[in-house]
N, C-alpha and C positions, 0 to 999 in steps of 0.2 A: 940368261943370256944367249945368244943363237949365234955361234961359229961361221965364221967363214967359210966353210967350205960347207956348212949346212946350209949357207945363203945362195953358195955357189949354187949347188943341187935342188933351191927351190926356181933358181932363176933357170935350170935345164928345164925344171919339168914344166913352166911356164911357158917356155917357148915350144917345149913336145906339145904341148898341154892345146895351145892357138893353132897349133900347124893340125893337131888330129881336128880338130875341131873345124876349120876353113876345107879339109878335109871331104868328114863327114856332110859338112855342108853343101859341098859338087854334086857329093852321092849324093844326097835329099833331091838336090835340084832338080841331077837328071831323072831320076827317077819318077818325077812329078812332073814328065813328059810333057803336058798339059797345060801345064803353067797354072796353074790350080794352088791358091794358099793351103799352105801348111795349117790341119787344127795341135791345137795344144799338145793332145796325147801323141800326137805323130812325128813332134819336132821333141819332144820328152824323150821318144824311144830311142832314138837318134842323140840327143845330144847327155842322156842321163850316163852312161860310162863312162865321158869324155868330162865331165862334170865334176864324175866321182873324183879327179884324181886331184882337182883343182884344190891347191894350196885353203885350209879354213874350210873343207867342204867338212874332211874328218870328224875335225875337232866341233863343227854346226852341230854333226851329228850327235858327240860325245857330251855338249851341255844339254841338248834336250831328251837326253833316254830314256825320262820318263812320256813321253810319247810315242813310244817303241815297243813291243810287246817280246815278252820274255822269251832266254834260249838257255838259262838255268835254273832248276826247280829243289824246292828243300821238300818239308814234309807238309808246311803252310804257311808257304812265300814265296817269291820268286826274284828273281829281277838279272836283267839282260846285262852282260860281262861286256863293255866295253874295249873296242879296237885297239887289239894291241894287249889285251892280257890275256891273261888262262887262271881256269881255277881248279881248284884242289877239295876232295871231300875224305872226311876219314869218319871211324864214328870206331870211338876209345871204349864206350862201354854203351849204355842207353842212353845217350846225346850224341848229334855230330855238329860235324864241325867243319865249314865251309871257306877257304879262304882267297882271293880275290890277291893277283899276284899279278906284276910287269918287272920282268926282266930282272925273276928269281928275288924279287921286294915284296914283303907283305905289306897291298895296301889296305884290305879291308880282312876281317877277321869276321863270322857268323856262325854264334854260337846259338843251337839249336837243342833244348832242353829244359827241366825241371828245375834245377837249380845256378841259373846265372848268375852271373858273379856281382857280387853288391858295388854300387856306386864309393866312388874312393869317400874317407872321411873329411868331412866338411865341403865337400861338392857339396852343387846345391844345381835345380834344375836349372836350362837354359833352354830348352824348348820345348815345345809342348802340342802333341797334334794328337786329335785321334777321330776315329771312323767306325763307326755302330759295331761293338762289338773288343774291342780294341781301343787301347792308349798308349802313348807314346810320349817316353821322355828323354830327352839328349841333357848329356853333359859336356862341356867343355874344359878340361884343366890342362893348365901349361907346364909343361916338365922342358924346362931346363931351355933350349931353340926350339924345340919340338911343342905341337899342341896335339891331346889326347881327345879325342872325340870316343863316347861309350851315349851308344844309343839300344833303348831297355823297349822291346813292345809287351804290353801286357794284352795278354785276351783275359777279357771279365766271364770266360766259361770253363769248366772243367773238360779236359779230353782235347786244351788244344793246348800245342807247349808253346811255351814263354819264349821269346828270341834276345839276343845281347846282340848288341854289332859293337864290332873294335875298331878302331884306326887309329894311327899316328901318322901326321903331317909336319912336313919341316919344310918350310921355304914356297913359297904360290902353286909352282908345278905337282909338288907331292899337293898340298889339297888340290890343288883343279884333279886329280887322276881318286883323291876320294868321294870327292863331288861328285863323280860320273861315276862310280861306285854305287855309292848309295841311292845317287836320284834315280837305279832303272829299281831301284826295291820297293815291292811292293806283298803285302799280306792277301795269299787263297784261300777260301772256302775248301776241305778237307774234306771226304761222306763216304765213307764205308757198311760194307752191309756184309751179311756169309760168303758173297759171291761176286763182289767186285769193288773197285774203289775209285775214287773223283776225285784229282783236282783240278778246282773252276778257281783261273787269274783272272783280274783286269786286262784288259787292253791296253791299258794305261796306266798311273799311278799315282795317285793323286795325290801323295805324299811327296812323292819323286824330285818336283821343284823347289819345297820352300826346304828340304831337306839337302838340295845339293844347293841352295844359298845360306843358308847354315857353314856349313864347312867352311864356303868359301866366304864364311870372313863378313858376309851380313850381320850387321848389331843384333837388329831385333827380330824375335820371335813371332813366332807364328802359331793360329792356331787353326786347325783346318777341319771342316766337318763335312759327312755326305749324309 
């Protein structure tokens, strides 16, 4: 539920956006003194900063983060941190823990190591996705008013650490936060030799869309391959 103050703030933002659009259009027209029609690239150059302020634009980006490149990297995977969220990293021993946070609330925990937690007793696989060299299995478990999501990524070769993604959501808003976080997740190729090491990650996440839809409540599991 959106508060009245939130509605007023968005209305003010819309008025401000409209004013800025008109102002930018006037500037663009004056610069184009010959009266020639502006091409799409020139128009977008003027309007992109304004469009980014429009209500719904940020959410539209969050809903398709699988289409954007990563900005946080693990040992053999990466993700793009959703707007308004932060990420922390700890290495307690021979494993790593990455945690995506929003307003100090844990949205997603990513364990990267050789001893991931086993699925809850009695739970069954709710989602299966595959890529060459990897298998992903998802488990969805009710915990009172909340739902826990466990995502396991298992490589089929040695030397690559398994991954365990854990998230708990209560209500639609928290589900969308979790969906945005897991929707940007993708596995990468890590290579090293005696003098260098390289992490190569895809520009887009093949698993992102089905993962986000699964978390957001779509009942049917999907099978994705590349």
